[in-house]
Backbone as ProteinMPNN parsed JSONL, in Angstrom:
{"seq_chain_A": "MSTYTYHNHDPPRLPHQSSSSSSLSTKHIPTAVDRCTCLLARQWNALSTDLTDARCEYETCIVSAACRQTKPKAPPANHRLQRLWFRAVDRVQYIQDLEQLIDEIERRLDELARQQKCRVQEVEDDERRHRQELEIMKSRHFYGSRK", "coords_chain_A": {"N_chain_A": [[174.251, 105.186, -61.24], [176.825, 104.67, -58.813], [180.376, 105.663, -58.874], [181.99, 104.316, -56.886], [184.066, 102.029, -55.591], [183.568, 98.648, -55.093], [184.347, 96.719, -52.348], [183.291, 94.191, -51.412], [181.288, 93.341, -53.092], [179.577, 92.878, -56.069], [178.578, 95.727, -57.984], [175.309, 96.596, -58.177], [173.072, 95.851, -60.905], [170.882, 96.913, -63.569], [168.033, 95.152, -64.84], [168.081, 93.905, -68.057], [166.923, 95.634, -70.682], [165.467, 95.832, -73.422], [165.059, 97.537, -76.634], [162.393, 97.48, -77.199], [159.828, 98.418, -75.28], [157.773, 96.53, -74.675], [159.202, 94.001, -74.139], [159.665, 93.719, -71.555], [158.053, 91.881, -69.471], [155.483, 91.638, -67.157], [155.709, 89.656, -65.229], [158.257, 89.352, -64.758], [159.427, 91.759, -63.662], [158.171, 92.437, -61.021], [159.617, 90.357, -59.728], [162.187, 90.866, -59.77], [162.014, 93.329, -58.225], [161.23, 92.182, -55.769], [163.516, 90.632, -55.329], [165.479, 92.667, -55.075], [164.576, 93.952, -53.017], [164.881, 91.869, -50.836], [167.744, 91.756, -50.854], [168.306, 94.32, -50.213], [167.353, 94.494, -47.621], [168.817, 92.397, -46.38], [171.329, 93.395, -46.629], [170.883, 95.687, -45.251], [170.354, 94.769, -42.572], [173.037, 93.509, -42.08], [174.667, 95.775, -42.344], [173.647, 97.017, -39.977], [174.416, 95.31, -37.713], [177.095, 95.254, -38.204], [177.581, 98.242, -37.667], [176.744, 98.158, -35.067], [178.652, 96.539, -33.757], [181.188, 98.116, -34.536], [180.469, 100.421, -33.27], [180.529, 99.683, -30.447], [183.109, 98.664, -30.125], [184.498, 100.785, -30.949], [183.894, 102.429, -28.819], [185.186, 101.032, -26.722], [187.696, 100.824, -27.374], [188.62, 103.143, -28.296], [187.387, 105.525, -27.496], [187.278, 105.181, -24.668], [190.09, 104.352, -24.17], [191.534, 106.741, -25.131], [190.38, 108.544, -23.956], [188.661, 110.272, -25.484], [185.997, 112.399, -26.793], [184.938, 112.841, -29.363], [184.268, 111.528, -32.757], [186.236, 110.365, -35.119], [187.046, 111.502, -38.344], [187.996, 110.127, -40.308], [188.876, 106.85, -41.157], [189.472, 104.779, -38.355], [192.564, 103.854, -36.623], [192.856, 101.467, -35.688], [192.996, 98.151, -36.415], [190.998, 96.209, -36.813], [188.658, 97.567, -36.568], [188.798, 99.472, -38.768], [188.835, 97.611, -40.715], [185.653, 97.052, -40.227], [185.038, 99.717, -40.658], [185.485, 100.434, -43.244], [183.953, 98.111, -44.392], [181.395, 98.817, -43.478], [180.996, 101.37, -44.74], [181.089, 100.565, -47.347], [178.732, 98.899, -47.63], [176.835, 100.701, -46.891], [176.886, 102.349, -49.372], [176.345, 100.281, -51.142], [173.641, 99.615, -50.462], [172.577, 101.992, -51.234], [172.824, 102.218, -54.018], [171.469, 99.882, -54.467], [168.721, 100.811, -53.503], [168.553, 102.947, -55.555], [168.237, 101.04, -57.718], [165.81, 99.767, -56.939], [163.975, 102.155, -57.134], [164.257, 102.651, -59.977], [163.365, 100.424, -61.254], [160.634, 100.54, -60.067], [159.893, 102.826, -61.43], [160.009, 102.222, -64.008], [158.098, 99.994, -63.837], [155.622, 101.653, -63.306], [155.75, 103.128, -65.648], [155.36, 100.959, -67.796], [152.734, 100.079, -66.799], [151.196, 102.543, -67.524], [151.643, 102.591, -70.12], [150.282, 100.05, -71.078], [147.789, 100.704, -70.152], [146.936, 102.51, -71.692], [147.022, 101.314, -74.177], [145.124, 99.319, -73.689], [142.796, 101.135, -73.48], [142.911, 102.236, -76.2], [142.163, 99.834, -77.479], [139.646, 99.241, -76.453], [138.447, 101.624, -77.456], [138.618, 101.108, -80.132], [136.909, 98.727, -80.304], [134.565, 99.491, -79.662], [134.005, 101.515, -81.554], [133.972, 99.679, -83.85], [131.675, 98.148, -83.133], [129.815, 100.31, -83.286], [129.681, 100.791, -86.053], [129.145, 98.268, -87.144], [126.51, 98.101, -86.191], [125.327, 100.335, -87.734], [125.946, 99.16, -90.183], [124.187, 96.804, -90.237], [121.812, 98.247, -89.701], [121.265, 99.515, -92.138], [121.43, 97.518, -93.898], [119.097, 96.041, -93.069], [117.136, 98.176, -93.504], [117.533, 98.607, -96.31], [116.817, 95.966, -97.435], [114.223, 96.132, -97.165], [113.213, 97.628, -98.906]], "CA_chain_A": [[175.128, 104.343, -60.553], [177.791, 105.507, -58.205], [181.655, 105.02, -59.441], [182.388, 103.852, -55.624], [184.699, 100.845, -55.742], [183.123, 97.868, -54.247], [185.107, 95.867, -51.948], [182.765, 93.057, -51.186], [180.194, 93.106, -54.007], [179.376, 93.768, -57.344], [177.673, 96.692, -58.309], [173.888, 96.005, -58.605], [173.035, 96.037, -62.375], [169.52, 96.71, -63.86], [167.862, 94.175, -65.802], [168.484, 94.176, -69.226], [165.836, 96.023, -71.397], [165.622, 96.001, -75.008], [164.46, 98.735, -77.121], [160.882, 97.694, -77.228], [159.093, 98.232, -73.853], [157.081, 95.02, -74.262], [159.914, 92.988, -73.899], [159.523, 93.76, -70.319], [156.941, 91.336, -68.889], [155.149, 91.869, -65.876], [155.949, 88.487, -64.492], [159.818, 89.461, -64.425], [159.624, 92.913, -63.004], [158.092, 92.15, -59.569], [160.594, 89.198, -58.887], [163.148, 91.643, -59.603], [161.88, 94.202, -57.113], [161.371, 91.374, -54.546], [164.739, 90.155, -55.121], [166.327, 93.758, -54.615], [164.131, 94.337, -51.591], [165.222, 91.076, -50.246], [168.808, 92.083, -50.734], [168.202, 95.449, -49.399], [166.968, 94.107, -46.083], [169.921, 91.488, -45.821], [172.302, 94.324, -46.519], [170.529, 96.637, -43.982], [170.595, 93.734, -41.236], [174.442, 93.283, -41.887], [175.214, 96.932, -41.864], [173.319, 97.335, -38.616], [175.304, 94.768, -37.164], [178.604, 95.829, -38.165], [177.693, 99.435, -37.108], [176.807, 98.032, -33.684], [180.143, 96.096, -33.329], [182.026, 99.171, -34.697], [180.252, 101.35, -32.405], [181.048, 98.921, -29.334], [184.615, 98.619, -30.195], [185.077, 102.015, -30.839], [183.831, 102.989, -27.256], [186.072, 100.288, -25.713], [189.109, 100.736, -27.899], [189.354, 104.378, -28.646], [186.832, 106.674, -26.534], [187.791, 104.902, -23.287], [191.378, 104.593, -24.002], [191.925, 107.826, -25.225], [189.286, 109.516, -23.184], [188.081, 111.542, -26.283], [184.498, 112.24, -26.898], [184.805, 113.003, -30.802], [184.4, 110.544, -33.446], [186.912, 110.373, -36.242], [186.38, 111.436, -39.619], [188.475, 109.185, -41.169], [189.081, 105.387, -40.702], [190.295, 104.517, -37.259], [193.852, 103.206, -36.781], [192.873, 100.007, -35.171], [192.968, 97.368, -37.654], [189.494, 95.819, -36.851], [187.894, 98.93, -36.845], [189.01, 99.859, -40.186], [187.943, 96.541, -41.546], [184.533, 97.3, -40.116], [184.537, 101.11, -40.958], [185.17, 100.103, -44.738], [182.686, 97.267, -44.933], [180.17, 99.513, -43.369], [181.097, 102.242, -45.939], [180.871, 99.617, -48.546], [177.55, 98.441, -47.762], [175.825, 101.858, -47.175], [176.861, 102.694, -50.83], [175.516, 99.318, -51.721], [172.356, 99.848, -49.952], [172.056, 103.345, -51.833], [172.716, 101.596, -55.261], [170.141, 99.141, -54.509], [167.618, 101.619, -53.504], [168.402, 103.49, -56.937], [167.71, 100.359, -58.732], [164.42, 99.705, -56.773], [163.34, 103.28, -57.638], [164.25, 102.654, -61.53], [162.368, 99.524, -61.574], [159.37, 101.016, -59.74], [159.685, 103.609, -62.57], [159.602, 101.012, -65.283], [156.709, 99.614, -63.711], [154.829, 102.671, -63.636], [155.695, 103.532, -67.185], [154.794, 99.87, -68.375], [151.337, 100.092, -66.588], [150.534, 103.54, -68.199], [151.504, 101.984, -71.306], [149.292, 99.174, -71.162], [146.397, 101.249, -69.927], [146.774, 103.206, -73.058], [146.819, 100.044, -75.065], [143.798, 98.8, -73.104], [141.843, 102.276, -73.824], [142.877, 102.022, -77.566], [141.425, 98.693, -77.968], [138.028, 99.754, -76.014], [137.783, 102.415, -78.39], [138.289, 100.415, -81.394], [135.868, 97.824, -80.261], [133.402, 100.552, -79.507], [133.872, 101.992, -82.989], [133.651, 98.694, -84.883], [130.502, 97.932, -82.9], [128.945, 101.286, -83.962], [129.872, 100.667, -87.623], [128.467, 97.182, -87.384], [125.195, 98.553, -86.143], [125.164, 100.971, -88.774], [125.565, 98.473, -91.57], [122.961, 96.159, -90.027], [120.463, 98.818, -89.868], [121.501, 99.729, -93.779], [121.038, 96.33, -94.573], [117.829, 95.744, -92.894], [116.11, 98.996, -94.321], [117.823, 98.51, -97.679], [116.429, 94.846, -98.031], [112.754, 96.264, -97.153], [112.574, 98.448, -100.082]], "C_chain_A": [[176.506, 105.066, -59.884], [179.312, 104.659, -58.914], [182.34, 104.476, -58.134], [183.082, 102.325, -56.031], [184.301, 99.768, -54.591], [183.994, 96.883, -53.654], [184.623, 94.265, -51.582], [181.431, 92.515, -52.107], [180.492, 93.504, -55.378], [178.331, 94.65, -57.575], [176.407, 96.105, -58.755], [173.734, 96.502, -60.068], [171.352, 96.026, -62.662], [169.317, 95.786, -64.714], [167.747, 94.511, -67.061], [167.051, 94.578, -70.001], [166.112, 96.37, -72.688], [165.076, 97.254, -75.367], [162.825, 98.822, -77.123], [160.544, 97.365, -75.884], [158.383, 96.905, -73.402], [157.885, 93.807, -74.251], [159.993, 92.776, -72.184], [158.215, 93.115, -69.775], [156.631, 91.7, -67.503], [155.576, 90.99, -64.865], [157.439, 88.809, -64.051], [159.935, 90.497, -63.502], [159.324, 92.801, -61.529], [159.035, 91.015, -58.871], [161.778, 90.119, -58.963], [163.191, 92.726, -58.397], [161.859, 93.631, -55.964], [162.462, 91.104, -54.273], [165.696, 91.336, -54.541], [165.81, 94.022, -53.438], [164.816, 93.31, -50.706], [166.699, 91.408, -49.673], [169.175, 93.366, -49.954], [168.186, 95.207, -47.772], [168.135, 93.136, -45.665], [171.035, 92.553, -45.773], [172.253, 95.438, -45.292], [170.976, 95.879, -42.628], [172.143, 93.754, -40.883], [174.867, 94.631, -41.534], [174.908, 97.322, -40.435], [174.158, 96.555, -37.482], [176.583, 95.016, -37.225], [178.556, 97.215, -37.618], [177.72, 99.37, -35.315], [178.088, 97.61, -33.013], [180.957, 97.125, -33.339], [182.044, 99.994, -33.513], [180.9, 100.835, -30.826], [182.521, 98.991, -29.156], [185.253, 100.023, -30.338], [185.025, 103.012, -29.397], [184.646, 102.435, -26.252], [187.233, 100.696, -26.117], [189.704, 102.294, -28.052], [188.779, 105.493, -27.532], [187.442, 106.581, -25.35], [189.333, 105.091, -23.23], [192.179, 105.685, -24.254], [190.96, 109.068, -24.276], [188.828, 110.819, -24.317], [186.556, 111.323, -26.41], [184.008, 112.443, -28.358], [184.984, 111.933, -31.531], [185.319, 110.841, -34.59], [186.389, 110.487, -37.498], [186.956, 110.757, -40.685], [188.684, 107.796, -40.508], [189.956, 105.257, -39.298], [191.53, 103.934, -37.442], [193.703, 101.82, -36.608], [192.244, 99.316, -36.322], [191.492, 96.615, -37.885], [188.579, 96.57, -37.077], [187.833, 99.269, -38.097], [188.571, 98.961, -41.139], [186.183, 96.877, -41.396], [184.048, 98.595, -40.794], [184.38, 100.833, -42.759], [184.231, 99.196, -45.235], [181.53, 97.886, -44.647], [179.919, 100.502, -44.298], [180.456, 101.622, -47.302], [179.22, 99.37, -48.556], [176.668, 99.515, -47.69], [175.939, 102.247, -48.833], [176.211, 101.796, -51.759], [173.998, 99.272, -51.683], [171.898, 101.031, -50.841], [171.974, 102.901, -53.217], [171.644, 100.688, -55.334], [168.687, 99.867, -54.41], [167.057, 102.326, -54.862], [167.777, 102.415, -57.834], [166.325, 99.918, -58.562], [163.566, 100.923, -57.22], [163.3, 103.129, -59.356], [163.495, 101.589, -61.805], [160.858, 99.688, -61.302], [159.036, 101.988, -61.008], [159.279, 103.014, -63.563], [158.327, 100.59, -65.211], [155.489, 100.366, -63.975], [154.448, 103.093, -65.101], [155.216, 102.224, -68.005], [153.195, 99.723, -68.157], [150.833, 101.252, -67.157], [150.365, 103.085, -69.633], [150.394, 100.775, -71.765], [147.998, 99.662, -70.826], [146.04, 102.055, -71.101], [146.324, 102.275, -74.053], [145.295, 99.674, -74.757], [142.658, 99.882, -73.801], [141.673, 102.248, -75.264], [142.132, 100.928, -78.03], [139.902, 98.73, -77.68], [137.564, 100.509, -77.059], [137.613, 101.81, -79.703], [137.381, 99.469, -81.539], [134.674, 98.592, -80.258], [133.026, 101.119, -80.789], [133.181, 100.914, -83.943], [132.162, 98.351, -84.518], [129.49, 98.807, -83.282], [128.594, 100.867, -85.438], [129.203, 99.336, -88.084], [127.042, 97.375, -87.187], [124.552, 99.355, -87.229], [124.954, 100.006, -90.018], [124.307, 97.601, -91.29], [121.68, 96.878, -90.286], [120.374, 99.228, -91.414], [120.822, 98.707, -94.353], [119.541, 95.758, -94.432], [116.769, 96.771, -93.479], [116.43, 98.906, -95.615], [116.993, 97.196, -98.248], [114.532, 95.171, -97.873], [112.114, 96.978, -98.313], [112.294, 97.754, -101.219]], "O_chain_A": [[177.118, 105.945, -60.491], [179.375, 103.499, -59.322], [183.494, 104.121, -58.375], [182.477, 101.582, -56.804], [184.612, 99.924, -53.41], [184.474, 96.091, -54.465], [185.41, 93.322, -51.491], [180.749, 91.521, -51.859], [181.392, 94.248, -55.766], [177.176, 94.29, -57.349], [176.384, 95.218, -59.608], [174.283, 97.558, -60.383], [170.622, 95.239, -62.06], [170.256, 95.448, -65.435], [167.218, 95.609, -67.232], [166.105, 93.798, -69.886], [166.983, 97.188, -72.983], [164.644, 98.02, -74.505], [162.143, 99.845, -77.069], [160.847, 96.3, -75.345], [158.361, 96.362, -72.297], [157.366, 92.695, -74.339], [160.365, 91.714, -71.683], [157.264, 93.883, -69.633], [157.531, 92.054, -66.742], [155.813, 91.404, -63.73], [157.757, 88.475, -62.91], [160.55, 90.232, -62.469], [160.249, 93.077, -60.765], [159.133, 90.86, -57.653], [162.456, 90.055, -57.937], [164.204, 92.948, -57.733], [162.341, 94.238, -55.008], [162.784, 91.2, -53.089], [166.552, 91.087, -53.692], [166.646, 94.393, -52.614], [165.396, 93.803, -49.739], [166.97, 91.39, -48.472], [170.146, 93.458, -49.204], [168.936, 95.712, -46.937], [168.38, 93.132, -44.459], [171.703, 92.542, -44.739], [173.177, 95.9, -44.622], [171.781, 96.318, -41.807], [172.552, 93.951, -39.739], [175.439, 94.757, -40.451], [175.758, 97.879, -39.74], [174.522, 97.137, -36.46], [177.226, 94.985, -36.176], [179.585, 97.5, -37.005], [178.334, 100.083, -34.521], [178.548, 98.122, -31.993], [181.588, 97.31, -32.299], [183.032, 100.3, -32.846], [181.65, 101.561, -30.172], [183.047, 99.354, -28.103], [186.364, 100.315, -29.895], [185.761, 103.929, -29.031], [184.885, 102.982, -25.176], [188.0, 101.004, -25.204], [190.89, 102.61, -27.962], [189.521, 106.19, -26.84], [188.069, 107.521, -24.861], [189.844, 105.847, -22.404], [193.318, 105.773, -23.795], [191.125, 110.282, -24.158], [188.702, 112.008, -24.024], [185.99, 110.257, -26.171], [182.82, 112.256, -28.62], [185.871, 111.184, -31.121], [184.979, 111.908, -35.102], [185.446, 109.788, -37.87], [186.503, 110.776, -41.83], [188.641, 107.721, -39.28], [191.115, 105.673, -39.28], [191.666, 103.415, -38.549], [194.34, 101.018, -37.291], [191.296, 99.696, -37.009], [190.973, 96.489, -38.994], [187.644, 96.247, -37.81], [186.712, 99.379, -38.593], [188.032, 99.293, -42.195], [185.503, 96.935, -42.42], [182.967, 98.677, -41.376], [183.339, 101.014, -43.39], [183.701, 99.36, -46.334], [180.567, 97.667, -45.381], [178.776, 100.627, -44.737], [179.596, 102.088, -48.049], [178.563, 99.693, -49.546], [175.657, 99.417, -48.385], [174.879, 102.418, -49.435], [175.665, 102.129, -52.811], [173.264, 98.97, -52.624], [170.716, 100.99, -51.184], [170.908, 103.224, -53.74], [170.894, 100.745, -56.308], [167.714, 99.556, -55.097], [165.898, 102.395, -55.272], [166.899, 102.737, -58.635], [165.605, 99.678, -59.532], [162.448, 100.684, -57.677], [162.291, 103.509, -59.95], [162.785, 101.779, -62.792], [159.977, 99.188, -62.002], [157.933, 101.888, -61.546], [158.17, 103.255, -64.039], [157.504, 100.684, -66.122], [154.536, 99.967, -64.643], [153.345, 103.319, -65.599], [154.593, 102.521, -69.025], [152.449, 99.344, -69.061], [149.65, 101.034, -67.42], [149.308, 103.136, -70.263], [149.798, 100.809, -72.842], [147.04, 99.005, -71.231], [144.864, 102.224, -71.421], [145.301, 102.472, -74.709], [144.411, 99.771, -75.609], [141.775, 99.471, -74.553], [140.531, 102.234, -75.721], [141.43, 101.099, -79.026], [139.053, 98.339, -78.481], [136.491, 100.258, -77.608], [136.575, 101.968, -80.346], [136.942, 99.214, -82.661], [133.745, 98.202, -80.965], [131.842, 101.21, -81.113], [132.173, 101.106, -84.622], [131.373, 98.251, -85.458], [128.385, 98.37, -83.601], [127.463, 100.661, -85.879], [128.749, 99.237, -89.224], [126.295, 96.827, -87.998], [123.407, 99.119, -87.613], [123.957, 100.064, -90.738], [123.387, 97.673, -92.104], [120.706, 96.41, -90.877], [119.234, 99.237, -91.879], [119.864, 98.818, -95.119], [118.907, 95.192, -95.322], [115.682, 96.366, -93.891], [115.454, 99.167, -96.317], [116.516, 97.266, -99.381], [113.71, 94.457, -98.447], [110.927, 96.979, -98.64], [111.791, 98.328, -102.185]]}, "name": "protein", "num_of_chains": 1, "seq": "MSTYTYHNHDPPRLPHQSSSSSSLSTKHIPTAVDRCTCLLARQWNALSTDLTDARCEYETCIVSAACRQTKPKAPPANHRLQRLWFRAVDRVQYIQDLEQLIDEIERRLDELARQQKCRVQEVEDDERRHRQELEIMKSRHFYGSRK"}
């Protein structure tokens, strides 16, 4: 996670995970992914709107007024543009953190799916082995009783 100071948001946090991976149920993780995706979409739309507003104000207040063609590398002097600038920077950072959160959740989902697949394979192997042992015991009992 970033050490950036959020002006409008709390930094996103990963869902709590206890030491056993079985505590993550598959019902909760997709909900977290959906929630993060929804937050990401909302933040992206808000950022897009802010950037459109900032671009419009930048062109009318700064470029036209000063007849400059280069964009400033620091926040503009105009108070409203500064607010939009910092809000946009904040939202970009928040979106990046949400993307990291989604990547981490997807990684956990993949890991959980692999673990469950291994467990299923182990159970199937045990079941197959027990069936074979049962068949061997049945045949021994059948041939043992015929003597």
